C-alpha positions as CSV (number, residue, x, y, z in Angstrom):
1,M,0.0,0.0,0.0
2,T,1.4,3.4,-1.0
3,T,0.3,7.0,-0.4
4,F,1.0,10.6,-1.3
5,N,0.1,11.5,2.3
6,E,3.0,12.6,4.4
7,G,1.4,11.2,7.6
8,Y,2.0,7.7,6.5
9,N,4.3,6.9,9.4
10,V,1.3,7.2,11.8
11,T,-0.4,4.5,9.7
12,Q,2.7,2.3,10.0
13,M,2.8,2.7,13.8
14,M,-1.0,1.9,14.1
15,A,-0.6,-1.3,11.9
16,K,2.3,-2.5,14.1
17,C,0.1,-2.2,17.2
18,A,-3.0,-3.8,15.6
19,K,-4.0,-7.5,15.8
20,T,-5.7,-7.2,12.4
21,V,-5.0,-4.7,9.7
22,V,-7.9,-3.9,7.4
23,I,-7.6,-1.6,4.4
24,L,-10.7,0.2,3.1
25,A,-10.1,1.5,-0.4
26,D,-12.1,2.4,-3.5
27,S,-11.3,-0.1,-6.3
28,S,-10.1,2.8,-8.6
29,K,-7.2,3.4,-6.2
30,L,-5.9,-0.2,-6.1
31,S,-3.8,0.1,-9.3
32,R,-2.2,3.3,-8.4
33,S,1.0,3.8,-6.4
34,G,2.2,6.8,-4.4
35,F,5.5,8.1,-3.2
36,N,5.5,6.5,0.2
37,Q,5.2,2.8,1.0
38,V,2.9,2.5,4.0
39,L,2.5,-1.2,4.4
40,L,3.9,-4.4,2.8
41,P,1.4,-6.9,1.5
42,E,2.3,-9.3,4.3
43,Q,1.2,-6.7,6.9
44,I,-2.4,-6.5,5.5
45,D,-5.0,-9.0,6.7
46,M,-8.1,-7.8,4.8
47,L,-9.0,-5.4,2.0
48,I,-12.6,-4.1,1.8
49,T,-13.4,-2.4,-1.5
50,D,-16.3,-1.8,-3.9
51,S,-17.6,-4.3,-6.5
52,G,-15.6,-2.5,-9.2
53,I,-12.4,-4.4,-8.3
54,L,-10.9,-6.3,-11.2
55,S,-10.7,-10.0,-11.0
56,E,-7.0,-9.9,-11.6
57,D,-6.6,-7.5,-8.6
58,V,-8.6,-9.9,-6.4
59,A,-6.3,-12.8,-7.5
60,R,-3.2,-10.7,-6.9
61,F,-4.2,-9.7,-3.4
62,R,-5.4,-13.2,-2.5
63,S,-2.1,-14.7,-3.7
64,Q,-0.4,-12.4,-1.2
65,G,-2.6,-13.8,1.6
66,I,-4.9,-10.8,1.8
67,H,-8.6,-11.6,2.4
68,V,-10.6,-9.5,-0.2
69,V,-14.2,-8.4,0.5
70,A,-16.1,-6.5,-2.3
71,V,-19.3,-4.8,-1.4
């Protein structure tokens, strides 16, 4: 997960303290990358997104051990 937000280090600290890391993101943002890497895929437990997520993105996230929920 990447971001253009300069406050990404706070997100990193919260993820380190959490038992479960859940990302909530619009599907249109999933193919983009920002300047700052916030979390590695192995640090993310679940991704919740909208039904517009591409099947290849679902497969990519699941292959990295991330549970994907499209609503």
